[in-house]
N, C-alpha and C positions, 0 to 999 in steps of 0.2 A: 395052803399056805407052803412058803418054804420056810427053811430052817437054817440058820449058818451059825458056824461055832463062834463063841464070843472070843473077840480077839485069838488069842493062840491057848486059850483054856480047850477042856473038853464039854465044855457045857453049849447043848444047842439049844439054839430061842430062833423065837418065829421074825421073819424080817420087820413085821411090826407089833409093837408092844401098846400097852395100853396106858396111858396116865393118870392117875388116879387123884390128879390134885382137883377137880371139880366133884370129888366127895367129901360132904360136911362142910361143904362151905362158909366160911366166918370169916369177918373182917374186911379193910376196903381191897386189897387185891382177892385172896381166893373167894371171898363172898360174888365179885363180880364174875369168875371164873364159872362159879355154878354151887350147888347146895343140893348134890342129889344124896337122896337119905338110902338106906341099906334095902330097903325094897325095889326101889329103882337101880341101886348098883348090882345086885343081885341080878336083875332082868339083864342089864349090861355084862354083866359077866358072862351070862349064859351066850349071848349075840359072841361073845369074843370067843369062848372054847367049842362054839358049834362053827365059827369059822376057822379055828384051830390056832387061837392066840391066846396062848397061855401064861405068857409074861405079863405082870402089874405092877409098874411102878409108882411110888409116893414117895413120903418124906415127913421125918416128926414134925418138920415146922411147918405143914401143910394145915392150914386152920387147927396151928396147936397141938395134934395131935388127932383131931377127927378124924382125917383123910385115913389115916392107919385104921382108927376102930371101924368105920363104916367098912373098910377094903375087908377087914377080918370078920367083920358079920356076913360080907356078902360072900366069901368063900368058905363059908363054915361047912362041915362034912365033906369038903371034895379037895382039902390040902393038897393031899399027892396028887392031885390033876395041874396043879399050878404054880408056876416061879413068881417069887415075890422077891421085887426088889425096891428097897427102901434106901433112904439117905440122913444122916447126922452130922453134925458140926455147929449148924447157923443158930444163933440165940433160941431159948427156949424160953428165957424168963432172966431176971436183971443179977443174978447171984453169980459169983467168979467160977462154978461149976457148972453154972446150964449153958456152955458155948464152948465150942473147940472142940478139940479132940484129943486131950490129954488122956490119961490112963484111967484116972477116977472118972471122966467124964463118958467115955467110950462104952465102959463096963456098965454105969448106971445109966446111959441113953438105950445102949442093946438088952441087958438084962432084966432091969427094975420098969422099963419105960415100953422101948418098941415092940417086943415080943409079948408082954401081956397085952399091949393095944392089938396088936394083929390076931391074938388068941393062937398062938403056933407057938413051937419049941427051938423053931429055927428059921433063918433068913436066907434063900438062897443067893442072894447080891446084894452086898450091904456098899454103899459109895459113901466115901467124904464128899459133904456136901460143899465144900471151900477147903482150901492148904491153912493150914492152921501154923503160920509164923513163931507162934509164942510156944511150941511144941516141938522138943527135937523129934527127926520123923524117925529115929531109931525106936524111939518112946511109943509113936504111933503104930510102927510094923509090929514090936512085939507085943502090943497089946492086942492086935488083930489076929495074929498067929496064937495067941492064947482062945481068944473067940472061936477059931479054927478047929483047933485042936479040942475042945469041950462041946463041940457039935453045934454051937450056938449061929456061926455063919457057915456058908459053904465057897464063896466067893467073895473078894474084895475087888471094889474100882474106887474111881473118885468122881469129880465134878468140877467144872470150871477151873481147872488148875491151868497154871501157866506151862509152856512146855518145859521150862528150869525145874518147876517145882515138883512134876513129873517124874522126868530124868533122876533126880537125886533121888525122891523116893524108888524108882527103878532102881537103881546102883545100891544104895541101902538093904534092899531086898536080897538083892544077889549077894551082897556082901556078906550079909549074916544068914544067908538061908531062910528067910522069913518069905510068906506068901506076898507072890507079883499082884500088881493091880493089872486085871485083863480086861476092865473097861472104863470109859471116859465118857461120862455123862454131858455133851457139850452142845452148843447151839449151834446150830448148822441149818441154812437154808438158801435156797436161790436170791433172797436177797441180804446173805448174810453168810460169806465165804469166807472169813475170817481163818476159819479152822485151817483150811487146805493149805495154810502159810508155812507151819511151824507144825503143830499140832497133827495133822495128817501126816508127814513122814515120819515124826516119831512114834505115832503108833503104829504104822507098816513097819517099821526097824524093829522096834521090839513088841509087838504080838499084841496093843493093845488097841481092842476095838472098840468103835464108837458108837455110843447110844444116844441119839438125839433126838434132844428136845426142841420143841419149837419149830416144829420141819413148816410151817405156816407163818413163820417171820412175825409171830406175836400176832395172830389173826389178819395179818395184812396180804397174804395171799388168797383169799379166799373167792377172788374175782369180783369181790361188790365194792372194791375201792379203787376207783376209776380216776383217769386224769380230767379235771374239769368238774368234777361232780362232788359235793359235800359227803363228809365222813355220813354213814348210814346211822340213823338216830340208834338202830339195836345194836352197833358195833361196841362190843368192849374196851376198844381203844378210847373211850371217854373217859375211861375208869382208871385203865390199867398201862396206858402208853407209858406213865413215867416211870414206870416196874420194868419193861422190857427193852432189848437191844436197839439203839436208836439207827434208822434208815432213811436215806436220801430220798425225799418223794419222788422227784423226776427220775432216778434210777428207780424207782419201784414201781412208777407208771409204764416204763419201758419193759421190764419184765412181765408187769400183769398183759401190757397187749399182746406179748408173744404167747404166754400161759394160754389167753383167750381163743388164740388163732391156732394153738396145736389142737386145744380142747375139742376145736371146732372141727377139727381135722379127722378127729381119733373118737367123737363121741362121747369122749369123757369130761369129767368137770375140773376148772381148775385147778381146786386142790387136791385132785388125783394126780395131775400132772405134776404138782411140785411136788410130792412125797414120790411117786414114782422114778422121778429124777436123780432122787437123793438115793434109791435103790441101785443106781447105778456106779455111785460114787465109790472109790478106793475105802478102805477101811471099816465100811458102814456095818455092823452086826444087824444093827435095830433101830428102826425109828417109830419114835413114841406118838400116838396118836390119841386126842382126847376126845370127849364128846360129853355134851348137856343131855342128849335125847337119844334115841333110839335112831332116829331119821340121820342124824350128824353121824353117828357111829356107823351104819350101814353104808353113808357115803364113802368115809374115809378107809372102810375094810375094801371099797371097792379099786383101789390103788395097786393092789394087787393082781398078776393071774392074766398081763399082755405085758406086752414092750414097747417103748418109744422105739421110732427109727432110727438111726445113726443121723441123720438129718434133722430132725426134730431135736436130738438132743445137742447135736453142733449150734443148732439157734439159741436154745435156752443156754447153752455155755457162752457163746459169744454175749447176748446179752446180759448175763449177769457178772461178768468178770470184772474183777477189778485191779487196780493197779496194787500190788502188794509194796509195803513200807521195805525198808532197808531194814536187812541185808537179803530181803527174797524179790525186789523187785526183778522186771523181767531182764536183765543182763543174765540170770543165772539160766536160762533155755538159752542163751547164745551158746555156739559151738563148743568154747573152749570149756565155760565153765558146767554145761550140762555133760560134757564125758566125763567130769569127776563125780558129777552129781545129778545122774539122770533123773528127769521129773518122772514122778509117779502119776500124774494127772495129763 
């Protein structure tokens, strides 16, 4: 397993990390993802650690806290061997203090809830699950600063922020001397390359590493969804498509066809090709893989330890590229504009 620094921080993370969204699954979304119990979770953690994957990602909202609880049980007795990433901000109830990133909510969500569920004294990486427009960024950052000083969290990051939301927060952190966000947990895949338009250049400039979620485009890049064929009965998309990022079907079919060709050339699987492609992208620190069982996990772990050829990468780039909206569309790549702002991809 290779390791990279998380953004501009000194935290070394594996290029693959494990997403615990399937742990303790309940409800229409997370129940469809999986319902791994503590015993099964411990076995998956064993496999990850044997492969060098020591970073595990969860969130308080995953199955209303059950994911954090099951992960905590699965790592019991080996806390020092793992890195824990979790997220907070999304609603955990209907009360006025049950959502957002106010000082009161952040302290309660971290100290009274997440640390207890995980059975640990500290969180390696706490990420804000979404931008809270109702709370001043200075209040958010000063609260995180206090939690870092108290030893409750080690590093801070965000997830699903727009470019201006992230930059506003980074500027405030710089101005006041608060901890800077070092990670941005983002959706990025061959079927969804919007991240490249603004967030990738921002991350490269500001030292914010991409922590990629849904590298298989919400289960669409498994190789099982093909042109002219019905959606497999076993596909989770029957239950979860409405919750995930939209994908144009014809574009998806084109991408999957190239993925299948490259998979045949390399002797790898379609998901392995899709994940490996991401690991070659600028700013990517770690790609989150998920699994409902050992077989899926071992398949996904096979995405590392080998390389795509330059020509194969170019084919995948070409079939998946999108025309960016203003002001990012291709004229920026023309000589005059590119001289002022050289592209990073």
